N, C-alpha and C positions, 0 to 999 in steps of 0.2 A: 522855299527860296532862301530863307534865313540861313539854314545849315549849309547850303551849297553855294552861298554867295562867293566865296573865294574861287570856286571852280568856274563860276560864270565870268568872274574877272579874268581868270587865267585864259579863258577863251576869247577875251577881248570884248566881252559883253558888259553892259551896265543894267542893273535892276533898278527900277523906280516904282514905288508903290504910289497909288493915287487914291486919296481918301475923299469920298463925296460928302464932306462935312466941313465945318468951320475950322479955322486954325486952332481955336481953343480946344475943340473936341479931339482933333487929330493930335494935338500936343498931349492931352491926357492919355490917349491911347499909346502914344510913343513912350510916355513915362512908364506905363505899366508893361509895355511890350517893346523893349528896345530893338530897333532894326539896324542892321549894319549898312543899309543902303538908304538913299533919300526917300522921304515921304512928302509928296506934294499934296496940297489941298485943292479941292474942286467944289467949293460950296454951291456954285451955280450949276453944277453938273455939265459944264461945257465940254469937257473931255469925255465924260460918260455918254453924253448925247452924240458926240462926234463918232464914237466907236460903238454906239448902240448897246451900251451896257445897262442902262436904266430900264427897268421893267417892273412896274408896281404889281402887275398881276402874277407873274411867275415866281417872284422871290422877295416879296416884301420890300421892294424899292430898289434893289440893286442885284446884279447877278455876278457871280465870280467870273473873272475873265483874265485871259493871258494873251498878250500880244508880243510878237517879236518884230521889231522894226529895224531895218538895216540902216547903214550909214547915210543912205540917200533919203531916208524918211519913208521908204516903202514898207508897208506891212507885209512880211513874208510868211507869217503864221498868225492865226488867230483862233481862239477857242473861247466862246462865251457859253457858259452853262447856266443851269438853274440851281445846281448844287456844287459844292466845292469838289466833290469826288470826280466831277466831270473834267476837271482841269488836268492836263497831262502831267505825268511825273517829271521831276527835274531831269532825270536821265534822258528822257525822250527829248526834252527841250535842249539840253546840252548837246545831244546827238545832232539835232537839227542845226544848231549853231556851228558845230564842228564841221558838219557836212557842207555848209554854205561857204565856209572859208577854206575848204579842201583839207581839213585836218582829220 
């Protein structure tokens, strides 16, 4: 996502990362791995629980996930995996976004 962030913006999309940890831990991560998009924290796993991302059995506490949410708040695409390689490539996600807006 990091390298294609300008392309997502050009499609009218916003990328938001959600870290299932404290503000302090997320800040340390962001210092070592600067992101061009917002990083929100979710220490109580409220968002993770809402989208069924947490799974201690399958992936040591969290699973890689990608959601595309439209302007009305409807999830129009979701992929929750057990490994990062199961998340679709940026090209596929960009194509979905472009297709939804008729581009």
